[in-house]
C-alpha positions, 0 to 999 in steps of 0.5 A: 754886543760888547764894545771892543775896548779899543773903541771905548773912550777911556784911558785903559793905561790909567785904569790899570794903574788905579787898579794895580794891574796890567793893561792886558787884564783890563782889556780882557775884563772889558771884552768879557763885560766883567768890567762894564760901563753904566748909565751914569758913565762910570765903570763897575766890576761885576765880580771879584777878580784876585784882590779887586772886590766886586762893586769896585767903581772907576770914574773916568770923569774929569780925572780918573778916580776909583772907589774900591768894592767893599770887602766881603765880611766873613761870618763866624759860625762857631764864635769862640774858635772862629775868634781864636783862629781868625784874629792875631790881635790881643783884643777885639772891638765889637760894634753893632751890625745895623739892619739896613743897606750898605753904601759907600759915599765919596766925592768924585771930582767934587760931586757926592755919590753914594754907591750900592754894594754892586757899584751903581750910583743910587740917586736916592741914597745920594740925595740922602747922603748930601743932607746927612753927611756934612760936605766939609768932610770931603772938602777936608778929605777928598781922599776918603770913602765913607762906608756905612749903613742906611737904616730906617723905614724910608728905605727902598731896599731894607725898610726897618722900624726897629731903631725908632728912626723917622725916615732914613739915617746914615751910620758910619762903620768904616772909612777907607782911602780911595787909593788902595782902600786902606781903612782907618783904625776904629779909634780914628774913625770914631774921632772923625765921626765926632769931629764932623757930627756923623752918626756912627755905629754903636761900639759896645767895647774892646775886649780881650780876645780870649774872653770876647766870646762870652761878652759877644754872646751877652750882646747878641742875646740882648740885640736879639731880644729887641729884634736887632741884627748882630755884631761886627767884630774888628781888629782895633787897628783894622789890620785883620779883616772883621768877622760878623755874628748875628742873632737868632731873631735876625736869622728868622726875620730873614727867613720870614722875608725869603719865604714870603717870596719863596720862589724868588729868595728862599733857596739862597736864604735857607741853608746858610741860616739854618746852619747858623741856628744849628751851630749857635745852639751847639756852641751855647750848649742848649738843653731840650727846652731851648732847642725846642723853642729855637726849632719852633721859631725857625719852623714858623719863620719858614712855613707861616709866611709861605702859607700866607703868601699862597692864601693871598695869591689864592684870593686873587692878590698879587704879592708885592714888596711895599717900600717907600722913599722920601725925596726933596726933589721929584727928579730924584724919584724919576732917577731912582725909577730908572735906577731900579729898571737898570737893576731889573726890578719891576716897580710901581710908583705911587703919586707923590704926597707933599710932607713939609719940604719933601715928597713921600712916594710909595713903591710896590716891587713886584715879585713875578717868579713867586706870583707865577709859580704859586698861580701855576701850582694852584691851577694844578700844574705840576 
């Protein structure tokens, strides 16, 4: 049952001021549950409303603060015309799109928090951020929100071995101001990263707009050959919103994952990635041999993992996603377990193994829908 906004111990007027909207609108969002409280005693926006992005988080703690949701980055399907119609600048900056999970890190009343894309505080990411990001940056600039990608094998959301990272690393890709969400320019962000010793996403270069698609194709082919994801294309002054463009290998890796757990993810993953492959093939003017190679890779990414999953269930095995975390405090592990429950994720945690000054914990995330569907079909149900 939703609480009446008037019964909630929050300052609706202050929230309206922070979000540049009306008190009436805030009451409506609260009443419908679109804006709601979390177990960590802050409010999150469940879906985008007008100019307020999904994942916007309001902290009614000692003082009221807001961390704006990270804006959705649109995708270029046909690269050259997309660049021409999207950007109003004479040149674009091209950065690597890291394959990890998105987080926003901020200081709220002097406490470091790391938010998921949906606006929840992730206790695991928060502990990692505290060790990977120097506290001084928030002492000097409490008004900043650091937007970045957490990448590495010790990721509970998107584990990757591709980058040669031992555990987990934070890569800064944007800095936004809390009030209004204004981003720093690409050059300003790079200067900040260098000044505070923060790892930043790779900047390949800044290229004239009318020539950039040629260079981006070369970069994408290079990244794809090494199993990496793609690029983010930015207005160097950050006035125009960015675009993203991914490699064929990344698309196929996504499909392999989705069709391993086909009844959980395949439907939402499939169409958009096949479209990307088709448009990329046309724009790159591929011949019959190249199209055949792309088609084979795409088909194998769909069918092989699905067949393997069916065989595993047929042999009595349960399909699980195996991930791991590495924590300094076992309290963080317990908080993270509760965090996954809040998100509706069924997970089994192993006993911790002490490695130097940290604990390694393996986690099995159970995909009930794919397991149940596969078992029912194998029993002959229709």
